[in-house]
C-alpha positions in Angstrom: 0.0 0.0 0.0 1.5 3.4 -0.9 1.9 6.0 1.7 -1.4 7.6 2.6 -2.0 11.3 2.1 -1.7 13.6 5.1 -4.9 14.4 7.0 -5.8 17.5 9.0 -7.2 17.1 12.5 -10.7 18.5 13.0 -10.9 19.3 16.7 -8.7 20.6 19.5 -5.3 21.3 17.8 -3.7 22.6 14.7 -1.2 19.7 14.7 -0.8 17.8 11.5 -1.6 14.1 11.3 0.8 12.4 8.9 -0.2 9.0 7.7 2.3 6.4 6.5 2.9 2.7 6.0 4.1 0.7 8.9 7.8 0.0 9.6 7.2 -3.3 11.3 10.6 -3.3 13.1 10.7 0.3 14.2 7.0 0.7 15.0 6.4 -2.5 17.0 7.6 -1.1 20.4 5.7 2.2 20.0 2.5 0.3 19.1 3.0 -1.9 22.1 3.3 1.1 24.4 0.3 2.8 22.7 -1.9 -0.3 23.1 -0.9 -0.5 26.8 -1.4 3.2 27.4 -5.0 3.1 26.2 -5.9 0.9 29.2 -8.6 -0.7 27.0 -6.7 -3.9 26.0 -5.8 -6.9 28.0 -2.3 -8.4 27.9 -3.6 -11.2 25.7 -5.2 -8.7 23.3 -2.0 -6.7 23.0 -0.1 -10.0 22.3 -2.5 -10.8 19.4 -2.2 -7.2 18.0 1.6 -7.5 18.1 1.5 -11.0 16.4 -0.2 -9.3 13.5 2.6 -6.6 13.3 5.1 -9.5 13.3 3.3 -11.3 10.4 5.1 -11.0 7.0 3.5 -8.4 4.7 2.2 -11.1 2.4 0.1 -12.4 5.3 -2.7 -10.1 4.3 -2.7 -7.7 7.2 -2.4 -4.1 6.2 -1.4 -1.2 8.4 -1.6 2.5 8.4 0.3 4.5 11.1 -0.4 8.1 12.2 2.3 10.4 13.4 1.8 13.7 15.1 4.8 15.9 15.7 7.0 13.1 14.5 5.8 10.6 17.0 3.5 7.5 16.5 0.1 8.7 17.6 -2.1 5.8 16.4 -2.4 2.9 14.0 -4.9 0.7 12.3 -4.7 -2.9 11.0 -7.1 -4.1 8.3 -7.4 -6.6 5.5 -9.6 -8.5 3.2 -11.9 -11.0 4.9 -11.0 -14.5 3.8 -13.7 -16.5 1.8 -15.7 -13.3 1.0 -16.1 -11.2 -2.1 -15.3 -7.5 -1.3 -15.6 -7.7 2.5 -12.8 -6.2 4.6 -12.2 -6.2 8.4 -10.8 -3.4 10.5 -9.0 -5.6 13.0 -7.4 -2.9 15.2 -7.5 0.9 15.5 -5.9 2.6 18.5 -4.9 6.2 19.3 -2.5 7.3 22.0 -4.7 8.7 24.8 -2.6 11.9 24.8 -3.4 12.4 21.1 -7.2 11.6 21.2 -9.3 14.5 20.0 -6.8 15.6 17.4 -8.5 13.8 14.5 -6.0 10.9 14.5 -8.7 8.2 14.7 -10.7 9.8 12.0 -7.7 10.1 9.7 -6.8 6.4 10.3 -10.4 5.3 9.6 -10.5 7.4 6.5 -7.3 5.9 5.2 -8.6 2.4 5.8 -11.8 3.2 3.9 -9.8 4.6 1.0 -7.8 1.4 0.9 -10.9 -0.7 1.0 -12.4 1.3 -1.9 -9.2 1.0 -3.8 -9.4 -2.8 -3.5 -13.0 -2.6 -4.8 -14.2 -3.5 -1.4 -18.0 -3.3 -0.8 -18.2 -3.7 3.0 -16.0 -2.8 6.0 -16.7 -4.8 9.1 -15.6 -3.7 12.6 -16.1 -5.9 15.7 -15.9 -4.5 19.2 -17.1 -5.2 22.7 -19.9 -3.8 24.7 -17.9 -3.5 27.9 -17.8 0.0 29.5 -14.1 0.5 28.7 -15.0 0.5 25.0 -17.8 3.2 25.3 -15.6 5.9 23.7 -14.7 3.5 20.8 -18.4 2.8 20.1 -19.2 6.5 20.3 -16.3 7.2 17.8 -17.7 4.6 15.3 -21.2 6.1 15.6 -19.9 9.7 15.1 -18.1 8.4 12.0 -21.4 7.2 10.6 -20.8 3.4 11.0 -23.9 1.3 11.4 -24.4 -1.1 14.3 -25.6 -4.2 12.4 -25.3 -7.1 14.9 -25.0 -7.9 18.6 -24.1 -11.3 20.0 -24.9 -11.3 23.7 -22.3 -12.6 26.2 -19.8 -13.3 23.4 -16.6 -12.2 25.1 -17.8 -12.8 28.6 -21.0 -12.7 30.5 -22.4 -9.2 30.0 -19.8 -8.4 27.3 -21.5 -8.6 23.9 -19.8 -8.6 20.5 -21.0 -5.6 18.5 -20.5 -5.5 14.8 -20.4 -2.1 13.0 -20.4 -1.9 9.2 -19.8 0.6 6.4 -21.1 -0.2 2.9 -19.5 1.2 -0.2 -21.4 1.8 -3.4 -20.1 0.0 -6.4 
């Protein structure tokens, strides 16, 4: 995937959000710190996220990284969904808590959507949890106009449902 165009934040700061491809070796540790800093992910979840960073590029996982003031501020991991025609998953999106509200998440989601469209994708699927720690994430998806299309009760744990958000793209 070629480097993504730069985005401009829309809220509290005039800082520039620079989007780029991942440098798997150099970005692994900053991504690990970012995931831990959010407080939203368990150690097991962080381990899975980093396993995807460690996958070779031909493994199908695609990444976009956001820098603000020269430092990693967020990242997203996405890819085509196996055994489907035109469906893509957003596997991970995370923003450094100190950089939230700068438009980083929106710039990352926009870059993923551009990549899905460029691949002739017709559907972007995002799975998340209903637990309270993910309330801000769900609000973000809703502000971005994603549609909650499914809920599986008690999927992750008792009282923690799986929520599926989608964005359809016109052909």
